[in-house]
Structure formats: structure tokens, C-alpha cells
C-alpha positions in Angstrom: -35.5 -16.1 13.5 -32.3 -16.9 11.6 -34.0 -19.8 9.9 -36.7 -17.5 8.7 -34.2 -14.9 7.5 -32.4 -17.6 5.5 -35.6 -18.8 3.8 -36.5 -15.2 2.9 -33.0 -14.6 1.5 -33.1 -17.6 -0.8 -36.9 -17.7 -1.4 -36.7 -17.7 -5.2 -34.9 -19.8 -7.8 -33.1 -16.7 -9.0 -31.8 -15.9 -5.6 -30.6 -19.5 -5.1 -28.9 -19.4 -8.5 -27.0 -16.2 -7.6 -26.0 -17.6 -4.1 -24.7 -20.9 -5.4 -22.8 -19.4 -8.3 -20.9 -17.1 -5.9 -19.6 -20.4 -4.3 -19.0 -22.0 -7.7 -16.9 -19.0 -8.8 -14.4 -19.7 -6.0 -13.7 -23.2 -7.5 -13.2 -24.3 -3.9 -14.9 -27.6 -3.4 -15.4 -27.1 0.3 -17.1 -23.7 -0.3 -19.3 -25.2 -2.9 -20.5 -28.1 -0.7 -21.2 -25.7 2.2 -23.2 -23.4 0.0 -25.2 -26.4 -1.3 -25.9 -27.4 2.2 -27.0 -23.9 3.1 -29.3 -23.8 0.1 -31.0 -27.1 1.2 -31.4 -25.9 4.8 -32.9 -22.6 3.6 -35.8 -24.5 1.9 -38.5 -26.8 3.2 -36.1 -29.7 3.8 -39.0 -32.2 3.9 -40.1 -31.1 0.4 -36.6 -31.2 -0.9 -36.2 -34.7 0.5 -39.3 -35.9 -1.3 -38.5 -34.2 -4.6 -34.9 -35.6 -4.6 -35.7 -39.0 -3.2 -33.0 -38.6 -0.5 -33.7 -39.2 3.1 -34.0 -36.0 5.2 -31.3 -37.1 7.7 -28.9 -37.7 4.8 -29.6 -34.2 3.3 -28.6 -32.6 6.6 -25.3 -34.3 6.8 -24.2 -34.9 3.1 -22.9 -31.4 2.5 -21.3 -30.9 5.9 -19.0 -34.0 5.9 -15.3 -33.6 5.2 -15.5 -35.7 2.0 -18.6 -33.9 0.8 -21.6 -35.4 -1.1 -21.6 -37.8 -4.0 -22.4 -36.6 -7.5 -25.7 -38.4 -7.4 -26.7 -36.4 -4.3 -25.7 -33.1 -5.9 -27.6 -33.7 -9.2 -30.8 -34.8 -7.3 -30.7 -31.8 -5.0 -29.9 -29.3 -7.8 -32.9 -30.8 -9.7 -35.1 -30.5 -6.6 -34.1 -26.9 -6.3 -35.4 -26.4 -9.9 -31.9 -25.7 -11.2 -29.4 -27.6 -13.3 -25.7 -27.7 -13.6 -23.8 -26.3 -16.6 -20.2 -25.7 -17.5 -19.2 -22.1 -18.0 -17.3 -21.4 -21.2 -13.6 -20.7 -20.2 -12.4 -17.1 -20.3 -9.6 -16.0 -22.7 -7.2 -15.9 -19.7 -8.1 -19.5 -18.7 -7.7 -20.7 -22.3 -4.2 -19.1 -22.4 -3.3 -20.5 -19.0 -4.1 -24.1 -20.2 -2.6 -23.7 -23.6 -5.8 -24.3 -25.6 -5.5 -21.4 -28.0 -4.4 -23.7 -30.9 -6.9 -25.9 -32.6 -6.9 -29.5 -31.4 -8.2 -32.2 -33.6 -9.9 -35.6 -32.9 -10.6 -36.8 -29.4 -7.8 -34.7 -27.9 -9.9 -31.6 -28.2 -11.9 -32.9 -25.2 -8.8 -32.5 -23.1 -9.0 -28.7 -23.5 -11.2 -26.5 -21.3 -13.4 -25.5 -24.2 -13.7 -29.1 -25.4 -14.6 -30.4 -22.0 -17.4 -27.7 -21.7 -18.7 -28.6 -25.2 -18.8 -32.3 -24.4 -20.1 -32.1 -20.8 -23.0 -29.7 -21.1 -25.4 -32.0 -23.0 -24.9 -34.7 -20.4 -25.4 -32.2 -17.5 -28.6 -31.1 -19.2 -30.1 -34.6 -18.7 -29.3 -34.7 -15.0 -28.8 -38.4 -15.6 -26.0 -39.8 -13.5 -25.0 -42.6 -15.9 -24.9 -40.1 -18.8 -22.8 -37.7 -16.8 -20.4 -40.4 -15.6 -20.0 -41.8 -19.1 -19.1 -38.4 -20.4 -16.5 -37.9 -17.6 -15.0 -41.3 -18.6 -14.8 -40.0 -22.2 -13.0 -36.9 -20.9 -10.5 -38.9 -19.0 -9.8 -41.2 -21.9 -9.3 -38.2 -24.1 -6.3 -37.0 -22.2 -3.0 -37.4 -24.1 -1.3 -38.9 -21.1 -3.8 -40.2 -18.5 -1.1 -41.1 -16.0 0.3 -37.5 -16.1 -3.2 -36.1 -15.9 -3.9 -38.2 -12.8 -0.6 -37.2 -11.2 -1.4 -33.5 -11.9 -4.8 -33.6 -10.2 -3.5 -35.9 -7.4 -5.9 -38.7 -8.0 -4.6 -42.3 -8.6 -5.1 -43.4 -12.2 -7.0 -46.6 -11.1 -9.3 -44.6 -8.8 -9.8 -42.1 -11.6 -11.1 -44.7 -14.0 -13.1 -46.6 -11.4 -14.9 -43.5 -10.1 -16.9 -43.2 -13.3 -17.5 -46.8 -14.1 -21.0 -48.5 -14.3 -23.4 -47.3 -11.6 -20.8 -45.7 -9.4 -21.4 -42.2 -8.1 -18.1 -40.3 -7.6 -17.5 -37.8 -4.9 -18.4 -34.3 -6.1 -15.0 -33.1 -5.0 -13.5 -35.5 -7.5 -15.7 -34.1 -10.3 -14.6 -30.5 -9.4 -10.9 -31.6 -9.4 -11.1 -33.2 -12.8 -12.7 -30.0 -14.3 -9.3 -28.2 -14.4 -9.9 -24.9 -16.1 -13.6 -25.4 -16.5 -16.1 -24.0 -14.0 -19.4 -25.5 -13.0 -22.4 -23.2 -12.4 -26.1 -23.5 -11.6 -28.7 -22.2 -13.8 -32.5 -22.1 -13.8 -34.3 -24.8 -15.8 -36.1 -23.8 -19.0 -39.8 -23.2 -18.7 -42.0 -21.3 -16.4 -40.6 -20.8 -12.9 -42.4 -20.1 -9.7 -41.1 -17.7 -7.2 -41.1 -20.1 -4.3 -38.6 -23.0 -4.6 -40.1 -25.3 -2.0 
């Protein structure tokens, strides 16, 4: 009965979008991962597995583990749910908090919340892991002091660089940690949407 209730609660893409964004607003990686897992379980998991190309057994466990899923898993699942990831333009209070009120020129503007959002959204729109990771690499290199940035987000500098190299898929929690001052959200894909997700 509970399973039926969950499926009814998140039966449409609009309902899923609202549910997931409540979790994204917390900026708590654990809450986000648990919400993504709930969103998957509320659907026809077999259909989501086929659409995402991820084994059903992995889908059940990926979002419940302590370390959480990889970015590749998240992007595939979000796409299977007929959603896509976007960055939310920082609020005035966030801009003030991170000191990005003054104009920043050259590559350093991509170290500000507004600049990160501007650079990352086109890559997220592709749902292409390589494009997204390449953009994160650009964001990391744009920091005025990468060593200090790595210390501040408590990720080793070497690990920070390696996480987004080549065909690697970083942990989604790493992605959320790097997006200091920038919030991720889920939004419906452009085009005609059907009421049932899966």
C-alpha cells in the first residue's frame, strides 16, 4: 500500500521536480541522495533501469550508500526521469556572502557563483558526462588559488583534479561540495511531457 501511495505521490514529472527540488534546496548531499533514491523507487524501477542503462540492483543501492552515487549515475537517472539538472542563479544574499558583487574579468569570473552558473548550465543541458566533467575542470582551474580552494572545501588538491579527468565519474557529493554558493536543481526537459514518468 505504501509503495502505491509513493507512486501516486510522484506520478508526474512536475511532482517529481517539486519533490527533488525540496531536497536540493537543503544543499545537504545526504538529503539529495536519499530523495533521488526515493524518486527512483517511486517509479517503475525496471523501466528506469532500462532507460538509464543501469542495472536494477545497482539502482536500489546507489543512493542509499554512505558515499552516495557517482555523477554518471545521477545524470542517467535524472534523464530517465525526464528531467535535467540546472544551476540556480545565486540570490543577492549569496552573492554578497561570497564577495562577487564586484565585476571579475577573465577566467577568474568562473570562480564566482554567478560565473560558475553561467559556465556550467550549457554543459548540464547536454547531460553528457565528459562535457560536464570538463567544465568542472575549467571551474577548478579558474580559482585564483586552487590549493586554498581545495583546503576550504576539504578535498585534497590532487583528488580534486583527478576526479574530473578523462572518463572518470566523480562522486556526486564531490560535485555538490565544489558548487559552493551555487545550487543545483532539477527541471523538466523542453518539449511535450506526458503525465506518467515511467
